[in-house]
C-alpha positions in Angstrom: -67.0 12.3 -53.9 -66.3 9.9 -51.0 -65.5 11.1 -47.5 -62.2 10.0 -46.0 -63.8 7.6 -43.5 -66.4 6.2 -45.9 -65.8 2.4 -45.9 -68.1 1.8 -48.9 -65.8 3.7 -51.3 -63.7 1.5 -53.6 -60.1 1.5 -52.6 -57.6 3.0 -55.0 -55.2 0.4 -56.4 -52.0 0.8 -58.2 -52.1 -2.2 -60.5 -48.7 -1.4 -61.8 -47.1 -2.6 -58.5 -48.3 -6.2 -58.8 -45.9 -7.1 -61.6 -43.1 -5.4 -59.7 -43.8 -7.4 -56.6 -44.0 -10.6 -58.6 -40.7 -9.8 -60.2 -39.1 -9.2 -56.8 -40.5 -12.6 -55.6 -38.9 -14.4 -58.6 -35.6 -12.6 -57.8 -35.8 -13.9 -54.2 -36.5 -17.4 -55.6 -33.4 -17.2 -57.8 -31.3 -16.0 -54.9 -32.7 -18.9 -52.8 -31.7 -21.5 -55.5 -28.2 -19.9 -55.7 -27.8 -20.2 -51.9 -28.8 -23.8 -51.9 -26.5 -24.5 -54.8 -23.6 -22.9 -52.9 -24.4 -25.0 -49.8 -24.6 -28.1 -51.9 -21.1 -27.3 -53.3 -19.8 -26.8 -49.8 -21.0 -30.2 -48.7 -19.8 -31.9 -51.9 -16.6 -33.1 -50.3 -18.7 -35.2 -47.9 -21.3 -36.3 -50.5 -19.1 -36.6 -53.5 -20.5 -36.5 -57.1 -24.1 -36.5 -55.9 -23.6 -33.2 -54.1 -22.0 -31.7 -57.2 -24.9 -33.0 -59.3 -27.4 -31.4 -56.8 -25.6 -28.1 -56.9 -25.5 -28.1 -60.7 -29.3 -28.9 -60.8 -30.1 -26.0 -58.4 -27.9 -23.7 -60.5 -29.6 -24.9 -63.7 -33.0 -24.1 -62.1 -31.9 -20.7 -61.1 -30.7 -19.9 -64.7 -34.0 -21.2 -66.2 -36.1 -19.1 -63.7 -33.9 -16.1 -64.5 -34.5 -16.4 -68.2 -38.2 -17.1 -67.9 -38.8 -14.2 -65.4 -38.8 -11.4 -68.1 -41.5 -12.9 -70.3 -43.8 -13.4 -67.3 -43.3 -9.7 -66.3 -44.1 -8.5 -69.8 -47.2 -10.7 -69.9 -48.4 -9.4 -66.5 -48.0 -5.8 -67.7 -50.0 -6.6 -70.9 -52.6 -8.5 -68.9 -53.1 -5.5 -66.6 -53.7 -3.2 -69.6 -56.2 -5.6 -71.2 -57.8 -6.8 -68.0 -56.9 -10.5 -68.6 -54.1 -11.6 -66.4 -53.3 -15.3 -66.5 -51.1 -16.9 -63.8 -48.2 -19.2 -64.9 -49.8 -22.3 -63.4 -47.7 -24.8 -65.3 -44.4 -23.1 -64.5 -45.2 -22.8 -60.8 -46.3 -26.5 -60.6 -43.1 -27.7 -62.4 -40.9 -25.5 -60.3 -42.6 -26.8 -57.1 -42.2 -30.5 -58.2 -38.6 -30.0 -59.1 -37.8 -28.1 -55.9 -39.5 -30.8 -53.8 -37.6 -33.6 -55.5 -34.3 -31.8 -55.2 -35.0 -30.9 -51.6 -35.6 -34.5 -50.7 -32.4 -35.4 -52.6 -30.4 -32.8 -50.8 -31.8 -33.8 -47.4 -30.9 -37.4 -48.2 -27.3 -36.3 -48.9 -27.0 -34.3 -45.7 -28.5 -37.0 -43.5 -26.4 -39.8 -44.9 
């Protein structure tokens, strides 16, 4: 049995919390997209149809992320049980590229 101050003892980890933290992070991502969609709609009277299109695109991304969040959570829980957790690399890359493109588009709308 390890002593309380023994630094060589392996730390106890609750692996069940990682999927919960990941799920909360995706919920914050969805909330962020909804906020940006709302801001895009508020600026639509200045930017016209492009502002509305930007808001619809952000809203669409939020809906897609919301529907894809559950399968990732289930896969993470199964991966923890089996010891083979695979990150959703393709989903994160696509989401990053789409977010970057829409952010540039939105900044262009705001600046012009």
